[in-house]
C-alpha positions as CSV (number, residue, x, y, z in Angstrom):
1,X,-5.2,12.1,5.9
2,X,-4.1,9.0,4.3
3,X,-2.3,11.2,1.3
4,X,-1.0,13.6,3.9
5,X,0.3,10.4,5.3
6,X,2.0,8.8,2.2
7,X,3.1,12.1,1.0
8,X,5.0,12.1,4.6
9,X,6.4,9.4,4.4
10,X,7.8,9.2,0.8
11,X,10.6,11.2,1.4
12,X,13.6,9.3,2.6
13,X,15.1,11.9,5.5
14,X,11.8,12.2,7.1
15,X,11.4,7.8,6.5
16,X,14.6,8.3,8.3
17,X,14.0,10.2,10.9
18,X,10.3,7.8,11.6
19,X,12.9,4.9,12.3
20,X,15.2,6.4,14.6
21,X,12.3,7.3,16.3
22,X,11.1,3.6,16.1
23,X,13.4,2.7,19.2
24,X,9.8,4.2,21.1
25,X,12.1,7.5,22.7
26,X,12.2,10.7,22.3
27,X,15.1,12.3,20.2
28,X,15.9,15.9,19.6
29,X,16.4,17.7,16.2
30,X,20.3,17.8,17.1
31,X,20.7,14.4,17.1
32,X,18.6,13.4,14.4
33,X,20.2,16.5,12.6
34,X,23.8,14.4,13.6
35,X,22.3,11.1,12.2
36,X,20.9,11.7,9.2
37,X,23.4,14.5,7.9
38,X,20.7,17.4,7.5
39,X,21.1,21.0,8.3
40,X,18.9,22.3,11.6
41,X,16.4,23.9,9.8
42,X,16.0,21.5,7.4
43,X,15.9,18.8,9.9
44,X,12.8,20.9,11.8
45,X,11.1,21.3,8.7
46,X,10.7,17.4,7.9
47,X,9.6,17.2,11.3
48,X,6.6,19.7,11.3
49,X,5.5,17.7,7.6
50,X,5.7,14.4,10.1
51,X,3.6,16.1,13.2
52,X,0.9,17.6,11.0
53,X,0.7,14.2,9.4
54,X,-0.1,13.1,12.7
55,X,3.0,10.7,13.1
56,X,5.3,12.0,15.7
57,X,4.4,14.6,18.4
58,X,6.7,17.4,20.1
59,X,7.7,18.1,23.4
60,X,9.4,21.6,24.3
61,X,11.9,20.8,26.7
62,X,14.3,25.0,27.8
63,X,15.5,25.2,24.4
64,X,15.3,22.0,23.0
65,X,12.4,20.5,21.2
66,X,12.0,16.5,21.4
67,X,10.4,14.2,19.2
68,X,8.7,10.8,19.4
69,X,5.8,8.7,17.7
70,X,2.2,9.9,18.3
71,X,1.2,7.3,20.8
72,X,-1.8,8.7,19.5
73,X,-1.9,8.2,16.4
74,X,-4.6,7.2,14.3
75,X,-5.7,3.8,13.7
76,X,-6.0,4.8,9.6
77,X,-1.8,5.8,9.9
78,X,-0.8,3.3,11.9
79,X,-1.0,0.3,9.3
80,X,0.6,2.2,6.7
81,X,3.4,3.6,8.6
82,X,4.1,-0.2,10.4
83,X,4.2,-1.4,6.8
84,X,6.4,1.0,5.2
85,X,9.3,0.8,7.9
86,X,8.8,-3.1,8.0
87,X,9.4,-2.6,3.6
88,X,12.3,0.2,4.6
89,X,14.0,-2.5,7.0
90,X,13.9,-5.3,4.7
91,X,15.4,-2.7,1.6
92,X,17.9,-2.1,4.1
93,X,18.5,-6.3,5.5
94,X,18.6,-7.0,1.2
95,X,20.8,-3.8,0.7
96,X,23.9,-4.8,3.6
């Protein structure tokens, strides 16, 4: 499980998507694609990896699929995700 989480977090687009989802809201693939500059098929594949790792959940809303952070994330995954997002925010703050 830990390896799956770390593998999911190792890809920059997935990490950026989690940064967007960190606002606590739901976001559809179209929003994530626009913000991150990737195609629909690529964004959907990235979100499937995050879902399979237990980091996000999805909800179908008519033709849209909306994603959010998994509120039932495993106790092993949550501190890993929090540490990686904090490190990424610190790195981005230094680069700005």
